[in-house]
MARBAFI-86925 format. One record per atom (N, C-alpha, C, O, CB): x, y, z negated. Coordinates in steps of 0.05 Angstrom, whole numbers, padded with zeros to 5 digits, always signed. Each point is the difference from the previous one (the first is absolute). Glycine has a CB too. Layout:
BEGIN
XYZ...
This chain:
BEGIN
-00698+03509+01604+00024-00013-00018+00017+00018+00002-00003+00020+00015-00001-00065-00009+00026+00042-00023+00022+00026-00004+00020-00017+00015-00007-00023+00005-00003+00053-00056+00037-00019+00060+00010-00007+00021+00028-00022-00015+00015-00013+00015-00037+00064+00020+00023-00051-00069+00006-00016-00011-00003-00029+00000+00016-00017-00008-00018+00055-00006-00032-00044+00028-00012-00027+00006+00020-00013+00024+00009-00023+00001-00062+00038-00014+00058+00011+00033+00008-00006+00026+00022-00014-00004+00004-00023+00009-00022+00061+00013+00040-00020-00040+00027-00007-00005+00005-00026-00014+00020-00012+00004-00013+00058-00004-00028-00056-00020+00000-00026-00012+00002-00015+00016+00019-00016-00002-00039+00024-00030+00004-00011+00053-00004-00014+00015+00026-00003+00028+00004-00022+00008-00057+00033-00031+00063+00005+00030+00019+00004+00006+00015-00018-00014+00001-00024+00006-00012+00065+00005+00020-00032-00026+00020-00003-00026-00003-00042+00006+00018-00014+00009-00035+00076-00058-00003-00068+00044-00010-00026-00007+00006-00010+00033+00024-00006+00005-00067+00016-00051+00033-00011+00056+00004-00012+00028+00033+00000+00005+00011-00021+00008-00062+00041+00010+00064+00001-00021+00032-00002+00006+00017-00020-00015+00018-00013+00010-00022+00059-00001-00007-00045-00042+00003-00013-00017-00004-00033+00014+00019-00012+00011-00032+00056-00048-00010-00053+00036-00009-00028+00001+00005-00008+00036-00002-00023+00009-00042+00028-00057+00051+00016+00064-00007-00007+00033+00022+00012+00017+00007-00009+00022-00060+00010-00027+00061+00020-00008+00033+00011+00015-00009+00028+00009-00024+00005-00003+00047-00054+00028-00009+00066-00016+00004+00022+00009-00019+00000+00024-00019+00016+00002+00066-00012-00022-00037-00026+00041-00012-00003+00022-00031+00005+00003-00015+00018+00009+00053-00046-00004-00043-00001-00020-00029-00002-00006-00020+00033+00000-00015+00007+00017+00034-00056-00048-00009+00064+00002-00008+00021-00001+00005+00019+00029-00019+00014+00007+00027-00026-00059+00015+00012+00067-00008+00021+00013-00018-00012+00027-00004+00014+00019+00048+00017-00038-00052-00052+00017-00016-00020+00023-00033+00019-00016-00016+00015+00011+00055-00086-00002-00037+00062-00036-00028+00005-00003-00010+00026-00007-00024+00007-00001+00025-00048-00009+00027+00059+00003-00011+00031+00004-00003+00014+00029-00013+00021+00002+00035-00016-00046-00013-00013+00059+00003-00003+00033-00037-00001+00008-00017+00017+00004+00076-00052-00001-00059+00012-00003-00025-00016+00007-00033+00007-00016-00023-00005+00008+00065-00034+00001-00032+00056-00040-00026+00010-00009-00008+00026-00004-00020+00009-00012+00025-00043-00004+00021+00049+00033-00005+00030+00013+00001+00016-00021-00004+00024+00006-00025-00034+00029+00033+00006-00063+00006+00009-00017+00020+00030+00010+00004+00000+00024-00014-00052-00048+00019+00072+00010+00022+00022+00006+00011-00003-00032-00009-00012-00019-00017+00051+00063+00051-00021-00039+00019+00003-00009-00002+00017-00025+00015-00002-00019+00002-00009+00062-00041+00032-00040-00012+00013-00027-00019-00011-00006-00017+00016-00009+00029+00021+00013-00023-00069-00004-00006-00004-00018+00005-00017-00028-00018-00012-00012+00001+00029+00049+00046-00017-00045+00013-00020-00012+00007+00027-00024+00019-00003-00016+00001-00044+00060-00033+00069-00045+00008+00021-00021-00014-00008-00022-00025-00003-00004+00033+00041+00032+00016-00040-00045-00026-00008-00031-00020+00009-00010-00021-00010-00008+00047+00003-00007-00019+00028+00017-00022+00023-00016-00024+00002+00015-00022+00006-00008+00057+00025-00011-00026-00039+00049-00029+00010+00020-00024-00020-00001+00006-00023-00005+00025+00045+00040-00049-00017-00032-00025-00015+00009-00008+00006+00027-00001+00021+00012-00015-00022-00057+00008-00031+00053-00005+00004+00029-00022-00023+00000-00003-00016-00018+00054+00034+00041-00069-00018+00004-00015-00020+00004+00003-00026-00003+00017-00013+00011-00026+00041+00010-00009-00035-00037-00002-00032+00003+00008-00017+00021+00010-00022-00002-00043+00033-00021+00027+00000+00045+00002-00019+00027+00037-00003+00007+00010-00017+00016-00068+00041+00009+00072-00007-00039+00026-00012+00001+00006-00025-00013+00003-00022+00010+00009+00063-00007-00012-00034-00028+00004-00028-00017-00022-00023+00020+00010-00021+00007-00002+00048-00067-00030-00021+00066-00016-00029+00012+00015-00003+00017+00014-00020-00003-00059+00020-00002+00053+00015+00028+00024-00007+00019+00021-00011-00002+00007-00019+00013-00019+00046-00002+00027-00012-00031+00028-00017-00006-00012-00027-00014+00014-00021+00001+00022+00068-00012-00053-00048+00002-00007-00033-00008-00006-00017+00009+00007-00023-00003-00015+00034-00018-00008-00001+00035-00007-00020+00026+00019-00007+00025+00000-00022+00012-00042+00040-00023+00054-00001+00015+00017-00010+00020+00028-00011-00017+00017-00015+00010-00040+00049+00030+00023-00024-00062+00023-00023-00015-00017-00024+00002+00011-00015+00017+00016+00045-00054-00046-00040+00028-00014-00027+00005+00010-00015+00023+00011-00022+00001-00051+00041-00020+00032+00002+00042+00008-00020+00027+00026-00006-00001+00011-00022-00002-00040+00042+00032+00038+00002-00027+00027-00005+00008+00021-00021-00017+00018-00016+00006-00028+00064+00013-00005-00038-00047+00023-00021-00009-00012-00031-00013+00009-00018-00015+00023+00066+00001-00067-00042+00034-00006-00032-00003-00010-00010-00034+00002-00023-00009+00039+00014+00053-00051+00030-00057-00016+00000-00024-00021+00003-00002-00006+00024+00002+00033-00016-00014-00047-00024+00007-00017+00007+00002-00012+00033-00022+00009+00003-00022-00006-00061+00042-00021+00076-00010-00006+00030-00016-00002-00005-00038+00014+00009-00018-00050+00011+00071+00020-00033-00053-00006-00007-00026+00030-00015-00018+00006+00006-00023-00065-00013+00045+00071-00009-00009+00023-00006-00016+00024+00019+00004+00019-00003-00016-00034-00044+00017+00017+00061+00013+00015+00030+00000-00006+00018-00016+00018+00013-00011-00015-00016+00050-00031+00007-00046-00001+00020-00009+00004-00012-00033+00012+00013-00018-00042+00015+00062+00017-00055-00049+00016-00012-00020+00023+00009-00018+00002+00012-00022-00017-00040+00051+00035+00017-00007+00030+00002-00001+00005+00032-00010+00020+00003-00013-00010-00042+00055-00026+00063-00038+00010+00014+00010-00015+00010-00031+00011+00020-00010+00002-00023+00073-00030-00004-00074-00016+00005-00029+00033-00006-00022+00010+00017-00015-00079-00043+00030+00078+00002-00010+00019-00013-00016+00020+00014+00009+00011+00007-00021-00028-00050+00013+00032+00053+00029+00020+00014+00002+00003+00027-00011+00020+00006-00013-00019-00033+00047-00027+00051-00028-00008+00012-00015+00006+00012-00035+00009+00021-00010-00030-00042+00051+00011-00005-00052+00003-00005-00028+00031-00003-00008+00012+00013-00017-00059-00035+00017+00058+00003+00017+00034-00005-00011+00015+00009+00012+00023-00006-00007-00026-00027-00005-00002+00053+00035+00026+00017+00006-00011+00023+00002+00002+00012-00022+00027-00041+00044-00041+00042-00004-00014+00030-00010-00004+00010-00011+00011+00022-00006-00019-00023+00018-00022-00015-00030+00002+00016-00028+00021-00007-00028+00001+00016-00019-00050-00011+00036+00065-00031-00015+00011-00004-00021+00024+00023+00004+00006+00014-00019-00023-00069+00012+00030+00058+00031+00017+00024+00002-00007+00021-00002+00014+00013-00016+00004-00032+00037-00041+00035-00009-00005+00023+00001-00019+00008-00032+00000+00020-00015+00005-00024+00077-00019-00021-00062-00027+00011-00027+00007-00020-00027-00015+00009-00018-00034+00001+00057+00062-00027-00048+00002-00010-00025-00003+00018-00022-00001-00008-00024+00027-00022+00045-00029+00060-00014-00008-00002-00029-00018+00015-00003-00006+00011-00021+00043-00021+00005-00048+00012+00037-00034+00008+00005-00014-00027-00007-00021+00000-00012+00025+00037+00055+00009-00059-00036-00009-00019+00003-00011-00015-00031-00022-00009-00005+00052+00013+00052-00005-00003-00065+00004-00009-00021-00015+00016-00020-00012-00010-00019+00053-00008+00036-00041+00047-00013-00024+00020-00012-00025-00014-00002-00012-00003-00021+00031+00043+00042-00027-00051+00004-00035+00000-00011+00005-00030-00001-00023-00009-00001-00015+00052+00028+00055-00063-00028-00012-00022-00012+00026-00018-00004+00019+00002+00016-00068+00002+00006+00051-00020-00040+00021-00024-00010-00006-00023+00013+00021-00012+00003-00016+00027-00047-00020-00025+00052-00011-00028+00017-00017+00005+00025-00010+00022+00005+00006-00045-00050+00000+00000+00061-00009+00012+00030-00043+00017-00017-00011+00021+00006+00051-00083+00046-00049+00039-00073-00026+00009+00001+00004+00027-00012-00003+00018+00017-00022-00064-00019+00030+00055-00020+00009+00023-00011+00003+00026+00020-00009+00022-00005+00029-00055-00027-00004+00024+00057+00004+00020+00018-00019+00005+00015-00007+00023+00004+00046-00031-00005-00053-00016+00015-00020+00004+00011-00028+00013-00001-00016+00010+00016+00043-00039-00012-00027+00022-00045-00031+00013-00008+00014+00031+00003-00014+00016+00012-00017-00056-00055+00056+00049+00034-00005+00025+00008+00019+00017+00018+00013+00020-00005-00036-00024-00035+00018-00017+00072+00011+00013+00018-00017+00022+00010+00012+00014+00016+00013-00053-00007-00055+00049-00014-00007+00016+00007+00012+00031-00011-00002+00021+00012-00034-00058-00002+00046+00033-00030+00010+00020-00015+00024+00008+00017-00002+00019+00017-00016-00036-00062+00035+00006+00042+00026+00002+00015-00004+00007+00033+00017+00012+00013+00002-00050-00049-00040+00029+00045-00003+00008+00021-00018+00031+00006-00009+00009+00021+00017-00062-00016-00009+00066-00034-00018+00021+00002+00031+00016-00004+00004+00021+00012-00066-00034-00033+00076+00005+00010+00028+00012-00005+00013+00009+00024+00012+00021+00001-00006-00049-00039-00008+00007+00061+00011+00009+00021-00004+00020+00012+00011+00019+00011-00007-00052-00011-00037+00019-00006-00019+00030+00024+00014+00024-00008+00002+00016+00018-00057-00031-00017+00063+00022-00022+00002+00024-00007+00026+00013+00021+00005+00024+00004-00028-00036-00058+00034-00003+00061+00026-00001+00020-00007-00002+00012+00009+00022+00008+00018-00033-00018-00040+00004+00028-00003-00007+00031-00030+00003+00010-00018-00014-00010+00058-00022+00006-00045+00058+00026-00022+00012+00009-00014-00025+00015+00014-00012+00017+00007+00063-00016-00043-00057-00005-00021-00012+00016+00010-00030-00007-00001-00017+00017-00009+00057+00023+00019-00044-00069+00011-00028-00001-00034-00019-00012-00016+00005-00018+00084+00013+00002-00067-00041+00038-00030-00014-00002+00007-00029-00009+00002-00018+00017-00029+00047+00025+00032-00033-00073+00011-00032-00003-00031-00014-00006-00022+00009-00006+00079-00001-00020-00049-00032+00030-00028-00010-00004-00010+00002-00030+00015+00017-00011-00006-00051+00050-00028+00025-00058-00010+00003-00014+00001-00036-00022-00015-00018+00008-00008+00068+00027+00038-00053-00054+00000-00019-00008-00012-00003-00025+00008+00013-00019+00022-00016+00045-00057-00020-00031-00010+00001-00031+00004-00032-00006-00001-00018+00016-00041+00061-00014+00047-00044-00035+00005-00018-00002-00007-00012-00025+00010+00013-00019+00017-00001+00051-00041-00032-00040-00007-00012-00026+00004-00021-00006-00008-00020+00013-00017+00041-00013+00044-00022-00026+00009-00015-00014-00012-00023-00006-00015+00007-00018+00033+00027+00009-00023-00065+00014-00020-00023+00003+00013-00005-00023-00015+00010-00017+00000-00028+00065+00040+00007-00063+00010-00002-00019+00031+00004-00003+00010+00016+00016-00050-00038-00019+00056+00010-00013+00023+00009-00002+00015-00003+00026+00019+00014+00009-00023-00021-00056-00006-00013+00057+00016-00008+00028-00011+00002+00027+00009-00008+00021+00010-00021-00049-00040+00041+00024-00016-00002+00027-00007+00037+00000-00002+00014-00021-00025-00078+00018+00024+00074+00031+00000+00029+00007-00015-00014+00027+00006-00017+00016+00043+00052-00042-00073-00017+00022-00017+00008+00028+00010+00028+00008+00007+00020-00012-00054-00046-00001+00042+00018+00047+00008+00030+00006-00014+00001+00022-00003-00021+00012+00048+00028-00030-00057+00020+00031-00011+00003+00016+00017+00030+00018+00007+00022-00007-00052-00052-00023+00044+00015+00051+00026+00022+00012-00020+00007+00026-00011-00015+00016+00070-00011-00031-00059+00055+00012-00021+00024+00023+00021+00017+00014+00016+00016-00009-00061-00006-00026+00040-00019+00062+00029+00027+00018-00019-00003+00020-00013-00018+00009+00076+00012-00018-00056+00050+00017-00010+00008+00024+00015-00013+00033-00006+00007+00023-00004+00037-00060+00029-00066+00028+00008-00010+00019-00006-00035+00005+00001-00019-00016+00032+00062+00010-00039-00042+00036-00013-00023-00005+00031-00020+00012+00017+00007+00017-00083+00012-00011+00063-00044-00021+00017-00020+00008+00025-00002-00017+00019-00014+00006-00038+00020+00039+00018+00008-00068+00025+00000-00018-00011-00013-00024+00001+00010-00022+00023+00033+00039-00029-00055-00014-00007-00026-00025+00030-00014+00002+00015+00003-00019-00077-00018+00028+00070+00003+00011+00030-00015-00005+00023+00017-00015+00019-00007-00013-00029-00017+00058-00002+00054-00036+00038+00009-00012-00019+00007-00029+00016+00015-00011+00029+00019+00062-00062-00036-00067-00009+00001-00023+00007-00031-00008+00006-00001-00023-00041+00042+00029+00034-00064+00008+00000-00025-00012+00031+00003-00008+00007-00005-00023-00047-00025+00051+00059+00038-00008+00026+00001+00003+00012+00016-00025+00022-00003-00011-00028-00001+00064-00015+00022-00060+00011+00029-00024+00001-00021-00027+00020+00000-00015-00051+00056+00037+00009-00072-00025-00011-00020-00020+00018-00019+00001-00005-00015-00019-00039+00023+00023+00060-00016+00006+00021-00026+00002+00024+00013-00001+00020-00012-00009-00046-00021+00038+00028+00063-00018+00035+00003-00010-00005+00011-00027+00013-00011-00017+00014+00026+00063-00045+00007-00055-00001+00005-00031+00011-00026-00018+00018+00003-00017-00061+00028+00027+00026-00064-00003+00003-00023-00012+00024+00002-00008+00008+00004-00023-00037-00028+00044+00047+00020+00004+00036+00003+00001+00011+00015-00015+00019-00007-00015-00016+00003+00054-00016+00031-00037+00019+00023-00009-00003+00005-00035+00018+00013-00011-00025+00014+00064-00019-00041-00070-00007-00011-00019+00017-00024-00001-00001-00008-00023-00041+00030+00025+00050-00031+00007+00008-00025-00007-00026-00024-00019+00002-00014-00020+00050+00047+00023-00075-00026+00019-00025-00017-00010-00011-00029+00012+00001-00001+00024-00013+00047-00033+00006-00061+00000-00014-00023+00028-00029+00009+00000-00012-00006-00020+00041-00044+00012-00044+00064+00027-00021+00003+00005-00009-00018+00026+00011-00006+00021-00004+00049-00046-00030-00050+00014-00021-00011+00023-00016+00018+00002-00010+00014-00018+00011-00057+00012-00007+00046+00042-00010+00017+00012-00027-00012+00008+00005-00015+00019+00040+00037-00008-00074-00024-00015-00025-00002+00010-00014+00021+00020-00012+00020-00006+00011-00044-00035+00007+00014+00063-00008+00020+00026-00034-00003-00004-00009-00021+00010+00057+00010+00033-00063+00022-00053-00031-00006-00002-00020+00009+00020-00019-00015+00005+00029+00016-00048-00007+00024+00056-00019+00011+00023+00013+00022-00001+00012+00013-00016-00059-00031+00014+00039+00019+00042+00014+00028+00004-00024+00009+00026-00005-00018+00017+00071+00006-00031-00076+00031+00016-00011+00011+00015+00002+00034+00012+00005+00019-00015-00026-00060-00006+00017+00042+00050-00002+00019+00010-00015+00019-00011-00021-00010-00007+00032-00013+00038-00011+00054-00039-00027+00020-00002+00005+00022+00023+00018+00003+00017-00027-00007-00073-00011+00015+00051+00006+00021+00031+00023+00019-00015+00010+00015+00017-00068-00008+00013+00066-00005-00048+00020+00017-00010+00021-00015-00003+00019+00014-00009-00046+00014-00010+00033-00048+00022+00024-00012-00005-00002-00035-00011-00017-00015+00010+00033+00071-00021+00002-00066-00009-00011-00024-00004+00002+00001-00029+00013+00015-00013-00002-00039+00056-00029+00001-00053+00007-00007-00034+00004-00025-00003-00010-00015+00016-00016+00045-00034+00043-00041-00004+00012-00026+00000-00001+00002-00032+00006+00019-00015+00026-00025+00065-00043-00024-00054+00005-00012-00022+00013-00020-00013-00006-00023+00006-00019+00040+00004+00047-00013-00031+00029-00020-00004-00019-00007-00028-00020+00011-00010+00080+00013+00034-00043-00048-00031+00002-00008-00033+00030-00007+00004+00009-00008+00021-00061-00014-00039+00065+00026-00004+00026+00003-00010-00001-00017-00030-00015+00007-00018+00025+00043+00047+00006-00070-00030-00001-00017-00014+00037-00006-00003+00015-00007+00018-00073-00008-00003+00066+00021-00050+00033-00001+00004-00001-00027-00013-00022-00003-00010+00046+00056+00007-00015-00063+00001+00017-00028-00005+00019-00005-00021+00011-00022-00001-00016+00020+00043
């Protein structure tokens, strides 16, 4: 993962739990200062270590922490740094999620070894979207759930998310969601 993920994790922990808690997480995760250079790619193990350490120290289940991080990513990190890109690919959650692979392709032209999830969407009807989320990273489905919830807030939409099915594969995980606009 790129350093911008680590930096955003740091920002979220500092903002919600204070700098002292971040320092405790940082020290216990055994991450080093270099892992926070935004445009550098690092082993996924660094992010996994920060997340599991934060979960223990903050006494928040890892899945809940990842979901909160997905929401934070959209409403803070992406809104501050990437709103033009988001708005280029969607005027609402369904449109953005349908076009997100194209957005990831554009990002991949800048970031070497960028490995985003694959998002397949199918419009069931005007208010229902089926999503198949495939990631090479195991355990990141709650992050995607947070992304979806964050996008609903970002676009000021009322969306109900049905978490249909998740299963790990030999090369990651696959999750099915159904989103319904109200």
